[in-house]
C-alpha positions in Angstrom: 57.4 146.0 59.1 56.2 144.1 62.3 59.1 142.8 64.4 58.3 139.3 65.4 59.1 138.9 69.0 60.6 135.3 69.7 60.0 133.7 72.9 63.7 132.8 74.4 63.9 130.6 77.8 67.1 129.6 79.3 67.8 126.6 80.0 68.2 122.6 79.4 66.4 120.6 76.4 65.1 116.9 77.5 67.8 115.2 75.3 70.8 117.2 77.6 69.3 116.4 80.7 68.7 112.6 79.6 72.1 112.8 78.8 73.4 113.8 81.7 71.4 111.1 84.0 72.8 107.8 81.4 76.7 109.5 81.6 76.0 109.5 85.8 74.2 106.1 85.8 77.6 104.6 83.7 80.1 106.4 86.1 78.2 104.7 89.3 78.0 101.4 87.5 81.7 101.6 86.9 82.5 102.9 90.3 80.5 100.3 92.2 82.8 97.0 92.2 85.8 99.3 93.6 83.6 100.1 96.2 82.4 96.6 96.8 85.9 95.8 96.7 87.3 98.7 99.6 84.4 96.8 101.8 85.6 93.6 101.3 89.1 94.1 102.4 88.3 96.0 105.1 86.1 93.1 106.5 89.6 91.6 105.4 91.5 92.8 107.2 89.2 93.4 110.2 89.4 89.8 110.8 93.2 90.2 110.5 93.1 92.3 113.3 90.4 90.4 115.4 93.3 87.2 115.3 96.3 89.3 115.7 94.5 90.4 119.2 94.1 86.7 120.2 97.7 86.1 119.6 98.5 89.4 121.3 96.4 87.8 124.3 98.6 84.5 124.1 101.7 86.0 124.1 100.9 88.2 127.5 99.0 85.3 128.7 102.3 83.6 128.4 104.2 85.9 130.3 101.7 86.9 132.9 101.3 83.1 134.3 104.8 82.8 133.7 104.4 79.3 131.4 103.5 77.9 128.5 100.5 79.1 126.3 99.4 76.9 123.5 96.9 77.8 120.7 95.7 74.8 119.5 93.3 74.4 116.0 90.1 72.9 116.9 87.4 72.1 114.1 85.0 75.0 115.3 87.9 77.6 115.7 91.0 77.9 118.1 91.5 77.4 121.7 94.0 79.2 124.3 95.1 76.4 126.6 98.4 77.3 129.2 100.2 75.0 130.8 100.8 75.1 134.7 99.7 76.8 137.3 98.7 80.7 137.4 99.9 83.0 139.9 97.9 85.0 141.8 96.9 88.2 140.1 98.1 87.5 136.8 95.8 87.5 134.0 95.0 83.6 133.8 94.0 83.9 137.7 91.9 86.3 137.2 89.9 85.4 134.0 86.4 83.9 135.0 86.7 81.2 132.3 90.1 79.3 133.5 89.8 75.9 134.3 90.7 73.4 137.4 93.8 72.1 135.5 95.0 75.7 134.3 93.4 76.3 130.5 92.6 79.5 129.6 89.4 78.7 127.9 89.7 81.4 125.6 88.1 80.6 122.2 88.7 82.4 118.4 85.3 80.9 116.9 85.7 80.0 113.1 82.6 80.3 111.1 81.8 77.7 108.6 82.7 79.5 105.4 86.2 80.2 107.0 89.6 78.3 107.3 92.5 79.3 109.1 95.7 77.1 108.4 98.7 77.0 110.4 102.2 76.3 108.9 104.8 75.5 111.7 107.6 76.7 109.5 110.4 75.5 112.4 108.7 72.0 112.9 111.0 68.7 112.3 107.7 66.5 111.5 106.3 66.2 108.3 103.0 66.7 109.8 103.0 68.0 113.2 100.6 68.8 115.6 98.3 72.1 115.1 99.3 74.2 118.0 101.2 77.1 118.4 103.6 77.7 121.7 104.2 80.7 123.2 106.7 80.6 125.9 107.1 83.3 128.9 110.2 84.6 127.9 108.2 86.6 124.9 109.2 83.9 122.4 106.9 82.2 120.5 106.9 79.4 117.6 107.3 81.1 114.3 104.8 80.3 112.0 102.5 81.4 109.0 98.7 81.7 109.1 96.6 81.3 106.0 93.0 82.5 106.2 90.2 82.0 103.3 86.9 83.1 103.8 83.8 84.2 101.8 85.4 87.5 100.7 88.7 86.5 99.8 91.9 85.4 102.0 95.4 86.8 103.6 98.5 85.5 105.1 100.8 86.6 108.1 104.3 85.5 109.1 104.8 85.4 113.0 108.3 85.2 113.8 109.9 84.0 116.9 110.9 87.6 118.6 109.0 90.1 115.9 106.7 91.2 117.8 104.8 92.6 114.8 103.2 90.0 112.1 104.5 90.3 108.0 101.4 90.6 106.5 102.4 88.0 103.2 98.7 88.9 101.2 95.9 90.2 101.0 93.3 89.2 98.5 89.7 89.8 98.1 87.2 87.6 95.9 
């Protein structure tokens, strides 16, 4: 009797490899929206931090110039304006953009697909001006800021004496 010789190869079949590839693509397709959401939320938070820095500069300018600083909402963005004359050596006196009337001229640009809304929570008027005041004593008017952009929206509450804003919401689309 002859013994039959079988060729035995160790490895994966084409079916097994195809199944692994299909499962891999399915998992990737499930993870993609989550990854996109993380990037969208990061872009929202970056814009939030840019606005917080702008607000911080307005408060610092009010203290150093010893005058009122106002953020004024305009169609193209938010303008920082000071009241009174700057002291020599202050941030305002050293700013390249300082104007003859004492305006700081710093501007926070807003894109066409963005909206920054100001709610003056302590205002007496039913429809108050779209202006936010900062005083030299380190006090600012309490407000809520609502942002709506292409990737989502967020809301912040700035209290009068608390340096850091309170995050009300962050939502991505």
